Each structure stands twice: as structure tokens, then as C-alpha cells.
Backbone as a chain_set.jsonl record, in Angstrom:
{"seq": "MEEKDTNSKKLYYSISEVAAMFNLNESTLRFWEKEFNIIRPRKSEKGTRFYKTEDIEAIRLIYYLVKERGMTLAGARQKLKDNKDTTVKQEEIVNRLKQIKAELLSIRDAFDALENEQQP", "coords": {"N": [[229.001, 74.481, 85.975], [231.897, 75.547, 84.341], [234.806, 74.363, 84.923], [238.344, 74.494, 84.881], [241.231, 72.883, 84.99], [243.007, 73.025, 87.921], [245.136, 71.658, 89.097], [247.585, 71.983, 87.935], [251.115, 73.127, 87.31], [251.128, 75.751, 87.77], [251.658, 78.716, 89.67], [250.357, 80.94, 90.34], [247.024, 82.64, 89.51], [245.511, 84.822, 87.293], [242.892, 87.166, 87.604], [241.153, 87.094, 85.654], [241.521, 84.614, 84.465], [240.682, 83.024, 86.704], [238.087, 83.865, 86.886], [237.076, 82.879, 84.545], [237.264, 80.082, 85.0], [235.08, 79.49, 86.643], [233.035, 80.524, 85.373], [232.244, 83.269, 86.05], [231.747, 86.597, 86.68], [234.473, 88.993, 86.805], [233.987, 91.054, 88.629], [232.307, 89.851, 90.443], [233.978, 88.179, 91.601], [235.622, 89.967, 92.933], [233.855, 91.111, 94.689], [233.055, 88.766, 96.266], [235.609, 88.479, 97.461], [235.745, 90.724, 99.252], [233.498, 89.901, 100.898], [234.3, 87.488, 101.894], [236.652, 86.258, 104.018], [238.358, 84.227, 103.496], [239.287, 84.185, 100.973], [242.218, 85.34, 99.66], [243.78, 86.916, 97.568], [247.077, 87.734, 96.362], [248.251, 90.825, 95.845], [249.434, 93.206, 93.509], [251.646, 96.19, 93.427], [250.107, 97.831, 91.77], [247.63, 96.84, 92.29], [246.747, 94.555, 90.828], [245.485, 91.382, 90.953], [246.616, 88.207, 92.134], [245.807, 85.092, 92.283], [246.259, 82.27, 94.238], [246.414, 78.473, 94.518], [244.991, 77.908, 96.897], [243.282, 80.058, 97.165], [241.613, 79.582, 94.971], [240.485, 77.173, 95.537], [238.96, 78.09, 97.805], [237.234, 79.774, 96.721], [235.932, 77.873, 94.866], [234.602, 76.437, 96.845], [232.828, 78.387, 97.793], [231.537, 79.123, 95.617], [230.108, 76.705, 95.246], [228.275, 76.667, 97.477], [226.881, 79.011, 97.229], [225.995, 79.098, 94.237], [225.337, 76.74, 93.56], [224.086, 75.204, 95.897], [222.332, 77.319, 96.53], [222.482, 79.218, 98.425], [222.412, 82.199, 100.497], [224.663, 84.856, 100.607], [225.389, 85.787, 103.225], [224.293, 83.398, 104.493], [225.979, 81.544, 103.438], [228.529, 82.629, 104.493], [228.171, 82.236, 107.311], [227.881, 79.303, 107.194], [230.47, 78.631, 106.452], [231.792, 79.551, 108.68], [230.57, 78.093, 110.8], [230.881, 75.539, 110.124], [232.984, 74.463, 108.499], [234.691, 72.289, 107.517], [233.067, 70.113, 107.155], [231.406, 71.205, 105.118], [233.292, 71.386, 103.211], [233.987, 68.673, 102.832], [231.505, 67.778, 101.78], [231.219, 69.27, 99.53], [233.393, 68.34, 97.924], [232.679, 65.718, 97.631], [230.272, 65.936, 96.201], [231.422, 66.996, 93.914], [232.965, 65.056, 93.051], [231.202, 63.135, 92.351], [229.816, 64.405, 90.168], [232.077, 64.27, 88.46], [232.062, 61.46, 88.137], [229.601, 60.867, 86.999], [229.924, 62.204, 84.71], [231.961, 60.808, 83.431], [230.603, 58.22, 83.12], [228.567, 58.993, 81.283], [229.89, 59.623, 79.117], [231.063, 57.147, 78.531], [228.624, 55.782, 77.889], [227.951, 57.272, 75.572], [229.99, 56.348, 74.023], [229.541, 53.629, 73.871], [227.047, 53.851, 72.482], [227.9, 55.075, 70.047], [229.405, 52.966, 69.072], [227.472, 51.037, 68.783], [225.83, 52.114, 66.788], [227.438, 52.157, 64.54], [227.792, 49.394, 63.969], [225.381, 48.751, 63.09], [223.637, 47.723, 60.338]], "CA": [[230.25, 75.339, 86.136], [233.025, 75.21, 83.508], [236.086, 74.358, 85.61], [239.484, 74.144, 84.265], [242.235, 71.99, 85.924], [243.713, 73.745, 88.86], [246.174, 71.031, 89.555], [248.846, 72.221, 87.082], [252.13, 73.609, 88.054], [251.085, 77.338, 87.851], [251.481, 79.204, 91.137], [249.371, 82.288, 90.366], [246.227, 82.837, 88.236], [245.055, 86.082, 87.082], [241.403, 87.32, 87.952], [240.349, 86.681, 84.5], [241.706, 83.015, 84.529], [239.8, 82.463, 87.887], [236.593, 84.135, 86.557], [236.652, 81.849, 83.477], [237.249, 78.761, 85.485], [233.887, 79.415, 87.348], [232.002, 81.28, 84.573], [231.689, 84.434, 86.813], [232.21, 88.059, 86.254], [235.538, 89.675, 87.718], [233.346, 91.906, 89.641], [231.752, 88.849, 91.448], [235.254, 87.687, 92.478], [236.189, 90.914, 93.899], [232.973, 91.266, 95.802], [233.418, 87.757, 97.147], [236.758, 88.7, 98.287], [235.303, 91.594, 100.437], [232.588, 89.213, 101.723], [234.686, 86.28, 102.53], [238.014, 86.566, 104.283], [239.19, 82.953, 103.079], [239.794, 84.548, 99.689], [243.089, 86.406, 99.944], [244.741, 87.018, 96.384], [248.225, 88.388, 96.285], [248.114, 92.182, 95.067], [250.732, 93.892, 93.022], [251.395, 97.609, 93.816], [249.187, 98.34, 90.964], [246.386, 96.331, 92.688], [246.484, 93.434, 90.177], [245.319, 90.284, 91.77], [247.17, 86.933, 91.77], [245.231, 84.005, 92.842], [246.949, 81.035, 94.517], [245.49, 77.505, 94.43], [244.235, 77.908, 98.053], [242.232, 80.971, 96.769], [240.628, 79.102, 93.854], [239.597, 76.155, 96.204], [237.986, 78.852, 98.61], [236.187, 80.349, 95.712], [235.094, 76.801, 94.592], [233.494, 76.24, 97.98], [231.833, 79.621, 97.951], [230.521, 78.866, 94.544], [229.203, 75.521, 95.642], [227.262, 77.025, 98.588], [226.064, 80.156, 96.779], [225.437, 79.057, 92.977], [224.762, 75.351, 93.527], [223.299, 75.183, 96.811], [221.336, 78.469, 96.437], [222.637, 79.935, 99.752], [222.656, 83.537, 100.436], [226.083, 85.14, 100.949], [225.387, 85.58, 104.707], [224.257, 81.95, 104.925], [227.327, 80.724, 103.092], [229.559, 82.778, 105.247], [227.744, 81.544, 108.475], [228.0, 77.789, 107.08], [231.735, 78.227, 106.628], [232.272, 79.867, 110.025], [230.129, 77.04, 111.777], [231.074, 73.81, 109.884], [233.786, 74.446, 107.224], [235.309, 71.064, 107.196], [231.951, 69.281, 106.674], [231.054, 71.847, 103.938], [234.648, 71.11, 102.264], [233.769, 67.308, 102.199], [230.331, 67.801, 100.987], [231.536, 69.682, 98.088], [234.324, 67.353, 97.284], [231.802, 64.522, 97.282], [229.376, 66.309, 95.051], [232.303, 67.307, 92.63], [233.46, 63.792, 92.487], [229.909, 62.43, 91.75], [229.72, 64.968, 88.824], [232.96, 63.647, 87.535], [231.848, 59.992, 87.907], [228.438, 61.067, 86.067], [230.411, 62.751, 83.188], [232.607, 59.496, 82.847], [229.624, 57.258, 82.818], [227.83, 59.381, 80.249], [231.076, 59.408, 78.031], [230.994, 55.556, 78.334], [227.345, 55.417, 77.345], [228.004, 57.823, 74.437], [230.942, 55.608, 73.271], [228.605, 52.403, 73.345], [225.956, 54.324, 71.478], [228.569, 55.158, 68.736], [229.868, 51.572, 68.409], [226.511, 50.273, 68.324], [225.553, 52.81, 65.597], [228.621, 51.788, 63.588], [227.585, 48.057, 63.858], [224.129, 48.369, 62.564], [223.651, 47.636, 58.814]], "C": [[231.305, 74.711, 85.272], [234.211, 75.181, 84.199], [237.187, 73.929, 84.771], [240.396, 73.323, 85.363], [243.074, 72.969, 86.619], [244.818, 72.827, 89.474], [247.625, 70.903, 88.712], [249.984, 72.922, 87.972], [252.143, 75.199, 88.257], [250.839, 77.697, 89.346], [250.481, 80.201, 91.399], [248.438, 82.338, 89.143], [245.515, 84.368, 88.306], [243.403, 86.144, 87.409], [240.566, 86.754, 86.811], [240.233, 85.293, 84.282], [240.689, 82.424, 85.512], [238.311, 82.602, 87.489], [236.122, 83.165, 85.495], [236.4, 80.473, 83.991], [235.922, 78.488, 86.111], [232.699, 80.051, 86.455], [231.382, 82.368, 85.253], [232.326, 85.589, 86.238], [233.373, 88.44, 87.218], [234.898, 90.354, 88.842], [232.82, 91.065, 90.822], [232.95, 88.372, 92.303], [235.538, 88.621, 93.399], [235.2, 91.38, 94.968], [232.871, 90.184, 96.691], [234.562, 87.926, 97.972], [236.624, 89.591, 99.389], [234.452, 90.893, 101.458], [233.203, 88.152, 102.496], [236.187, 86.37, 102.887], [238.962, 85.273, 103.988], [239.683, 83.131, 101.534], [240.828, 85.682, 99.812], [244.258, 86.469, 98.712], [245.86, 87.847, 96.67], [247.851, 89.692, 95.595], [249.323, 92.83, 94.699], [250.484, 95.218, 93.613], [250.448, 98.29, 93.195], [247.825, 97.849, 91.336], [245.904, 95.107, 91.807], [246.448, 92.246, 91.017], [245.953, 88.993, 91.302], [246.677, 85.858, 92.736], [246.218, 82.737, 93.102], [245.802, 79.79, 94.54], [244.362, 77.448, 95.668], [243.025, 78.928, 97.778], [241.245, 80.329, 95.885], [239.794, 77.942, 94.646], [238.621, 76.874, 97.261], [236.806, 79.157, 97.768], [235.25, 79.151, 95.191], [234.125, 76.392, 95.809], [232.451, 77.305, 98.036], [230.803, 79.492, 96.85], [229.474, 77.737, 94.735], [228.032, 76.002, 96.45], [226.29, 77.956, 97.856], [225.236, 79.778, 95.494], [224.846, 77.632, 93.071], [223.829, 74.882, 94.566], [222.023, 76.273, 97.014], [221.274, 79.232, 97.846], [222.956, 81.366, 99.491], [224.172, 83.802, 100.733], [226.182, 85.034, 102.467], [225.211, 84.137, 105.053], [225.476, 81.162, 104.602], [228.287, 81.099, 104.028], [229.399, 82.146, 106.802], [228.133, 79.874, 108.526], [229.611, 77.553, 107.126], [232.271, 78.43, 108.0], [231.785, 78.743, 110.983], [230.659, 75.695, 111.415], [231.997, 73.737, 108.563], [234.186, 73.044, 106.779], [234.25, 70.162, 106.64], [231.661, 69.864, 105.306], [232.095, 71.471, 102.919], [234.417, 69.621, 101.781], [232.667, 67.112, 101.459], [230.565, 68.164, 99.531], [232.585, 68.942, 97.235], [233.546, 66.163, 96.941], [230.87, 64.761, 95.973], [230.185, 66.498, 93.626], [232.684, 66.028, 92.177], [232.302, 63.092, 91.948], [229.63, 63.027, 90.43], [230.749, 64.429, 87.888], [232.621, 62.215, 87.13], [230.576, 60.148, 86.846], [228.927, 61.267, 84.854], [231.042, 61.47, 82.64], [231.679, 58.399, 82.382], [228.856, 57.703, 81.515], [228.705, 59.253, 79.046], [231.016, 58.086, 77.689], [229.882, 55.214, 77.453], [227.476, 55.934, 75.932], [229.061, 56.856, 73.472], [230.179, 54.318, 72.764], [227.796, 52.803, 72.435], [226.716, 54.376, 70.16], [228.978, 53.814, 68.218], [228.635, 50.936, 68.018], [225.814, 50.75, 67.012], [226.381, 52.465, 64.395], [228.372, 50.474, 63.213], [226.285, 47.889, 63.034], [224.236, 48.669, 61.015], [223.107, 48.886, 58.09]], "O": [[231.607, 73.525, 85.403], [234.817, 76.242, 84.046], [236.995, 73.023, 83.96], [240.067, 73.262, 86.548], [243.815, 73.708, 85.969], [245.431, 73.314, 90.424], [248.485, 70.027, 88.806], [249.8, 73.23, 89.15], [253.059, 75.789, 88.831], [250.03, 77.133, 90.084], [249.861, 80.315, 92.456], [248.84, 82.145, 87.996], [245.074, 84.88, 89.335], [242.763, 85.092, 87.435], [239.533, 86.1, 86.951], [239.174, 84.744, 83.979], [239.957, 81.483, 85.207], [237.464, 81.73, 87.679], [234.986, 82.69, 85.503], [235.497, 79.767, 83.542], [235.563, 77.312, 86.155], [231.535, 80.048, 86.858], [230.166, 82.533, 85.163], [233.272, 85.559, 85.452], [233.217, 88.196, 88.415], [235.328, 90.176, 89.982], [232.867, 91.467, 91.984], [232.882, 88.208, 93.521], [235.712, 88.308, 94.577], [235.583, 91.948, 95.991], [232.618, 90.444, 97.867], [234.529, 87.547, 99.143], [237.255, 89.376, 100.424], [234.555, 91.14, 102.66], [232.777, 87.862, 103.613], [236.955, 86.569, 101.947], [240.17, 85.308, 104.223], [240.387, 82.286, 100.982], [240.453, 86.834, 100.033], [245.426, 86.126, 98.895], [245.561, 88.839, 97.334], [247.044, 89.567, 94.674], [250.21, 93.005, 95.534], [249.434, 95.491, 94.194], [249.886, 99.235, 93.749], [246.859, 98.364, 90.773], [244.776, 94.654, 92.0], [247.377, 92.079, 91.808], [245.836, 88.689, 90.115], [247.124, 85.775, 93.88], [246.891, 82.281, 92.178], [244.59, 80.002, 94.572], [243.196, 77.074, 95.536], [241.888, 78.631, 98.144], [240.05, 80.554, 96.078], [238.592, 77.788, 94.43], [237.57, 76.312, 97.568], [235.641, 78.866, 98.039], [234.035, 79.309, 95.076], [232.957, 76.058, 95.611], [231.283, 77.04, 98.32], [229.591, 79.666, 96.978], [228.279, 77.815, 94.452], [226.884, 75.736, 96.091], [225.077, 77.747, 97.849], [224.027, 80.008, 95.471], [223.738, 77.481, 92.557], [222.846, 74.217, 94.238], [220.96, 76.009, 97.575], [220.254, 79.745, 98.307], [223.609, 81.749, 98.52], [224.85, 82.847, 101.112], [226.994, 84.252, 102.962], [225.968, 83.654, 105.895], [225.935, 80.283, 105.331], [228.976, 80.2, 104.511], [230.354, 81.648, 107.398], [228.55, 79.278, 109.519], [230.087, 76.561, 107.677], [233.084, 77.643, 108.485], [232.516, 78.438, 111.925], [230.864, 74.825, 112.261], [231.698, 72.962, 107.654], [233.961, 72.723, 105.612], [234.539, 69.462, 105.67], [231.66, 69.093, 104.346], [231.718, 71.248, 101.769], [234.588, 69.298, 100.605], [232.72, 66.338, 100.503], [230.192, 67.509, 98.557], [232.588, 68.971, 96.005], [233.822, 65.607, 95.877], [230.757, 64.015, 95.001], [229.733, 66.23, 92.512], [232.75, 65.83, 90.964], [232.53, 62.386, 90.965], [229.221, 62.279, 89.542], [230.469, 64.146, 86.723], [232.839, 61.795, 85.994], [230.648, 59.466, 85.824], [228.488, 60.623, 83.901], [230.724, 61.061, 81.523], [231.934, 57.731, 81.38], [228.527, 56.832, 80.71], [228.235, 58.785, 78.009], [230.912, 57.824, 76.491], [230.025, 54.515, 76.45], [227.154, 55.155, 75.035], [228.844, 56.712, 72.269], [230.144, 53.967, 71.585], [227.748, 52.099, 71.427], [226.246, 53.775, 69.194], [228.897, 53.561, 67.016], [228.633, 50.29, 66.97], [225.291, 49.944, 66.242], [225.873, 52.529, 63.276], [228.707, 50.22, 62.055], [226.165, 46.889, 62.327], [224.803, 49.653, 60.541], [223.073, 48.921, 56.86]]}, "num_chains": 1, "name": "protein.A"}
């Protein structure tokens, strides 16, 4: 999942921006919005969606359950209904571990590059 930083000062994101964050189709986001009541983007009179940070966090959680854990939509919906707090904590832990792995791989690559420079 190619995620972009959602910690910026931006208040609202378009559906295309959110779709790009998770490498999803816009139609998938619209479908998930119907299937999960935790995604509630603001809509203009013309129907344009504006996603808040809370919506993006809900999408991140659903993405984790459906795309990374391989759950069905019904299974993900039940998991969120039964045990949302634990699921949120698990997703946060998995996300942090992925960040640590990326940092470690980056450090390894930097060491490899230094080592290659020092070889005659």
C-alpha cells in the first residue's frame, strides 16, 4: 500500500487523493462507504466527497482487514463491530512494524553503498 502522509494540515481530501493514498479505485471507496458506516465523507450539493482525517483512518483500518488480512467485507464489518479497539491497535502495530522494517532496509542499503564506495 502506497500511503501518503495524512498528518499534514489539510482538512479535507478528495476521493481521488484518498484513492491514490491506498492505491484503490474511487469506486471501491464509494462501495466501502455504503458497506461501512464509519466512513462518512462530507458531500457537497453536487455530491462531491470530502474526506476528513477520521474517514481516512477508517479506510486505513478497512484496508488493513480486507486487503492485508484477507477478510471478507462481512468479516471486516463484524470484526469492527465486535472488537474495533483491538483491531485499531493491531493495525497500528503492524503499520509501525512496516515503518521500522523500511527504516532498517534503508540503513542496510546505506551501509551497502558505503561499503561499495570503500572497495578498491
